[in-house]
N, C-alpha and C positions, 0 to 999 in steps of 0.2 A: 471574555472567558479566560480563566486561569487554569493552566495545566501544571502538573508536578514536574514533568520532564521538560527541560529547556528546549530541546529540539521540537517537541510537539508544539510548544508555545510559539516558536519561531515560524514553523510551517503554517500554523493557524493564522498568525499575524500577517503572513505574506499573502494568504489566500482569501481572508475574510472579506475584504472590500471588493476585489474584482469578481469573486464568485457570488457575492451577495449572500453570504451564509446566514442561515437561520436554523435554530434548533428544531429538530423533528420531534414533535411531542409523542409520536408513536413509540419511541424508544426511551422515553423518560425513565422507565423502570430500570434501565441498565446504567443510569448515571452513577449509581453506587451498586457494586456487586459484592455480595457477601457469601461466604461459605455456608454449608449446612449447619456449622457451629456458630454462625453469626459473626465471623471475622471478616473484615473488609479485605478483599483480594484485588480489587481493581475498579475500573470505570470504563464505560463506553459512551461516547457522545456522537450522535448521528446528526448530520446537518443536511438540509436541503439547500439548493443553490441554483444559479443561473446555468442552464444547459448541462447540468449534472444530475444523475439520479440520486446520488448522495456522496457525502464526504464523511469519513469515520475517523475519529481519533480515539484510540483505546490504549489504556495503560493497565498492565497486569503484573502481579507478583507471580512468577512462574516457578519459584523454588527458593531455597535459602540463599540470600544474597543475589538473587536473579530478578531483574525487573525488565519487562518488555514494553516498548512504546511503539504502537503501530499507527500509521497514517495511510488511509486508502481513499482514492477518489475514483468513483465509478461514473464515467460520463453517461449521458443519455445516449442510447444506441443510434438515435437519428443523426448524431454528429460523429464524424470520422476522427475520433480522438482516442489515443491509447489510454488504458487504465493506469493510474499511478498507484504504486504501492511501496511502502518502506517499513522496515522493522529495525528499530534501534534498540539494542538490548545491553544491559549491564549483566555480565555473566561472571560473578565472582571477581577475579582479578583481571578480567579482560572485557573489551567492548566488542560488540558485533553490529554490523550494519549490512543489510541487504535492501536493494531497491531496484525498481525497473519501471519502464514504460511498457506495460504488457500490451502487445499489439492486438487489435481486434481483427487483424487480417493475417493471412499466411504470407509472410515476407518473401518466401521463395517464389510465389506466383504474383506478387504485387510489388514489382521493383519501383514503381513511382511512389508508392507509400513509403518504402524504405528511404528513397532519396530525399523525400520531403521532410520526414520526421526524424530519421536516425543518422543519416549521413552528416548533417551539420554538427553533430555532437561527437563525431569520431575522433577529432583531435583532442578534445577534452577527455574522452575516455582513455586514449592512449597515454595521456599524461597521468591519469589516475592509476593506470597499470604500473607506472614507474614509481609512484608514491606509495602504493599499497600492494600487499600480496592478495590478489583477487582469486577467488575459488569458484568453481561451478556449483550449481545447486545439487544437493544429494539425491533428491527425487528425480528419477529418470523421466517420469511422466511430465514433470514441469518443464523440461527442456524443449518440449513441443510448443510451449506457450510464452517463453521469455523472448526478449529482444536481444540483439547483439550488444546492447548497452547494459545488460544485467550486471549489477554491481553487488558483490558480496565479499566481505573481509572480516577478519578478527584483528583487533589491534590493542595495544597497551592503552591504559587510561590517559597517558600523555598525549595521545592522538585524538582526543575527543573533539577539540576545536576543528581539526582538519576534517574529521568525519562529518561533523555538523555542517561544515561549509560545502562538502560534497553533496549532502542531501539538499541543502538550500539551492545549490546550483541546478540540481536536477529539477527541483520544483519550479524554479524560475523558467527553465526551458519548457517544462510541461505547460506552464501558463501561456507561453508564447504560442505553442501548438493549439491550445484551447482557444485563445483569443483570435486566431486566424481561421477558425472553423466555425463560421456563423450560419452556414447554410446546411439544410438537411441533405442526407444522402438519398440516392434513388432506392426504389423498393428492393431491387436485386441485392444491392450492397447491404441494405438493412437486414435482409434475411441472413446473409452470410455473417454479419457482425453478431446478430442475436444467437445464431447457432454456435459460433465459436465461444461466445461468452457463456452460454449455457453449459457447454462441455467443461470449460475452465472452472466454473463455479461448482459443478458437481464433483469434479475431481479434487478441487481444493478442499471441499468438505470431507470427502472420502479419505484423503491423505493428511488431513490437518494433524500436526504432531502433538497438540495439546488437548484435543477433543476428549480423548480417553481419560486423561488426568483430570480435566475439568468436570467430566461426568461424575467422577468419584467424589469431588470436593464441593461441587455446586448442585449436583443432581442432574440427571440426564436432560430433563426438559430445559432448565436454565442454561446448561452448557451448550446445548444445540442452538438456542436462541442467541447466545453471546457470539458464538463462532459464525453463525449464519449472518449476523448483522455486519460482519466484515466484508461480505460479498453481496 
């Protein structure tokens, strides 16, 4: 697979073999996304894989001089693995990166989950805070679903390599978490994971910042299908 964005390509290359990625034919119609006027505006590739529900790599033109590249990994709920998400965007004369291991549990009531998955990355995160100016998410609803490792920053184009390295480091750590979770959770944990994921996906669709814009340029049906594919 060849992607336009260098980071999308690197994240795919890093995960393709261990996750045993294969293209999901159910989303083949999204591989090229055109506006109502027939102008190409982006692409969405959805992959199936080992112990994941799907991995999505999407690239969109979101405005004049603005290109967004998103990578999402949605684990199978039977495995106690956080959801990976990243958004790397060119926004005129600046770069934007946000990413996280979105937990499938309430970290306030699951200290073992925090210690196992997030505490090992605390030193790396503190170093990133010194290297970049990190900001919190604007959507207050989202703060209920992010982890302590939520990373979001805007940077000058000269910082592109450093931002790409941060994203690759996060993905490498996510792969370690995924590799160490080969056994299914019990039925009680599964129900909690499913409920939290359901709420997260519903709110993500409801508050998606580009759904309205996409509805106007793609049509409501295609716009909804494109955004829904990310979750």
